C-alpha positions in Angstrom: 118.9 63.6 128.3 119.9 67.2 127.3 122.6 69.4 128.6 120.2 71.2 131.0 119.3 67.9 132.8 122.9 66.5 132.9 123.7 67.5 136.5 121.7 68.7 139.5 122.9 72.1 140.8 123.9 72.3 144.4 122.4 74.8 146.9 125.0 77.5 146.3 125.3 76.9 142.6 122.5 77.8 140.2 122.3 76.9 136.5 120.9 79.4 134.0 119.7 79.0 130.5 120.1 81.8 128.1 118.8 82.5 124.7 122.2 83.0 123.1 122.6 82.6 119.4 123.9 79.1 119.6 121.7 78.0 122.5 124.6 77.0 124.8 123.5 77.2 128.5 125.6 79.1 131.0 126.5 76.5 133.6 127.7 78.6 136.4 126.3 82.1 137.0 125.6 84.2 140.0 122.0 85.0 141.0 122.2 88.6 139.9 121.5 87.4 136.3 117.9 86.7 137.4 117.2 90.4 137.1 116.3 91.3 133.6 119.8 91.8 132.4 120.3 92.5 128.7 123.6 92.4 127.0 124.2 94.4 123.9 127.1 92.3 122.5 126.0 91.6 118.9 122.4 91.8 117.9 121.0 89.2 120.3 119.9 90.1 123.8 120.2 87.7 126.7 117.8 87.0 129.5 118.9 84.4 132.0 116.3 82.3 133.9 117.3 79.9 136.7 116.4 76.3 136.1 114.5 75.9 139.4 112.1 78.7 138.5 108.9 78.4 136.5 110.2 79.6 133.1 106.7 80.5 131.7 105.8 82.7 134.7 109.3 84.4 134.7 108.9 85.2 131.0 105.4 86.5 131.5 106.7 88.7 134.4 109.6 89.9 132.3 107.2 90.8 129.4 104.9 92.7 131.7 107.9 94.4 133.4 109.5 95.3 130.0 106.2 96.7 128.7 105.7 98.7 131.9 109.1 100.2 131.6 108.6 101.4 128.0 108.6 105.2 127.8 106.0 106.8 125.6 107.4 108.2 122.4 108.4 111.8 122.7 106.2 113.3 120.0 108.1 116.6 120.1 111.3 115.0 119.0 109.5 112.8 116.4 107.5 115.5 114.8 108.2 115.9 111.1 107.6 119.0 109.1 105.5 118.0 106.1 104.8 120.4 103.3 101.3 120.8 102.2 100.3 119.0 99.0 100.7 121.3 96.0 98.1 121.2 93.2 99.2 119.9 89.9 98.2 121.0 86.4 96.7 118.7 83.8 95.3 119.0 80.3 92.8 116.9 78.5 93.2 115.0 75.3 90.6 113.1 73.3 91.7 110.0 71.7 89.6 107.1 70.4 86.5 108.7 71.9 87.9 108.8 75.4 89.1 111.8 77.4 92.5 111.3 78.9 94.1 113.7 81.5 97.8 114.2 81.0 100.0 116.1 83.5 102.1 119.1 82.4 105.8 118.8 82.8 107.4 120.0 86.1 108.8 123.1 84.3 105.4 124.0 82.9 103.7 123.4 86.3 106.1 125.8 88.0 105.5 128.4 85.3 101.7 127.9 85.5 101.8 128.2 89.3 103.8 131.5 89.0 101.4 132.9 86.4 98.4 131.7 88.5 99.8 133.5 91.6 100.4 136.7 89.5 96.9 136.5 87.9 98.3 136.4 84.4 95.9 135.4 81.7 98.0 133.6 79.1 101.3 131.6 79.4 103.3 129.6 76.9 103.8 125.9 77.7 105.3 122.8 76.1 108.3 124.5 74.5 106.2 127.5 73.4 104.0 125.2 71.2 100.8 125.7 73.3 99.3 128.8 75.0 97.4 128.2 78.2 94.6 130.6 79.0 94.3 130.5 82.8 91.1 132.5 82.8 89.3 130.2 80.4 91.2 127.1 81.5 92.1 126.1 78.0 95.2 125.0 76.1 95.5 125.8 72.4 98.2 125.0 69.9 100.2 128.0 68.6 101.5 126.7 65.2 98.6 124.7 63.9 94.9 124.6 64.2 93.3 122.2 66.6 90.4 122.4 69.1 91.4 123.7 72.5 91.9 121.3 75.4 90.5 121.8 78.9 93.0 122.3 81.7 92.6 121.6 85.4 94.5 122.5 88.6 93.9 119.8 91.1 95.0 118.1 94.3 92.3 115.5 94.3 91.7 112.6 91.8 89.3 109.7 91.3 89.5 106.4 89.5 86.4 105.6 87.4 85.2 102.0 87.4 86.9 99.9 84.6 89.6 102.5 84.1 93.3 102.5 84.8 93.9 106.3 84.9 93.1 108.7 87.6 91.1 111.8 86.7 91.6 115.1 88.4 88.5 116.6 90.0 87.5 120.0 88.7 88.5 123.0 90.8 85.1 123.5 92.5 85.1 119.9 93.7 88.8 120.4 94.9 87.6 123.4 97.0 84.8 121.3 98.5 87.2 118.5 99.3 89.7 120.8 100.8 87.1 122.3 103.1 85.8 118.8 104.0 89.4 117.6 104.6 90.1 120.5 107.1 87.2 119.5 109.4 
């Protein structure tokens, strides 16, 4: 026999069971607790259900009532200002017969974006060791002879099958994807 069945309540006295953290029943309570009363002491909320009422039906009613009382989220207050995705600059490097795309440093990206916005043709990058020609989209070393590397300005990338590195799409494909993404 559990604590809930120990005594039979009289006509004027009702017994309530609550979902308190320790599960201890409230022996004597007034009938106002039948209304969905939540307490905010601590993190647990308490709903009291009289012992002579069908608990499953009461819980179902409380769930429906609670769901009906929910206010829709105010989207005006929850709206976040997101900044648009900025394109990033990459250069290609051939090693072991494979083409790898490496991102420029943040400093170089800022300088490249400024030069791009100002329609400048050539800008020094990587500690003035490489010149980037924005018109030809190439990167060439300044102090030694090496073949030029292709550069790309991209927001969109793809992952080839059996590869572990993302590859930036070329600028024409970026434009197509941006137009498609706006629709």
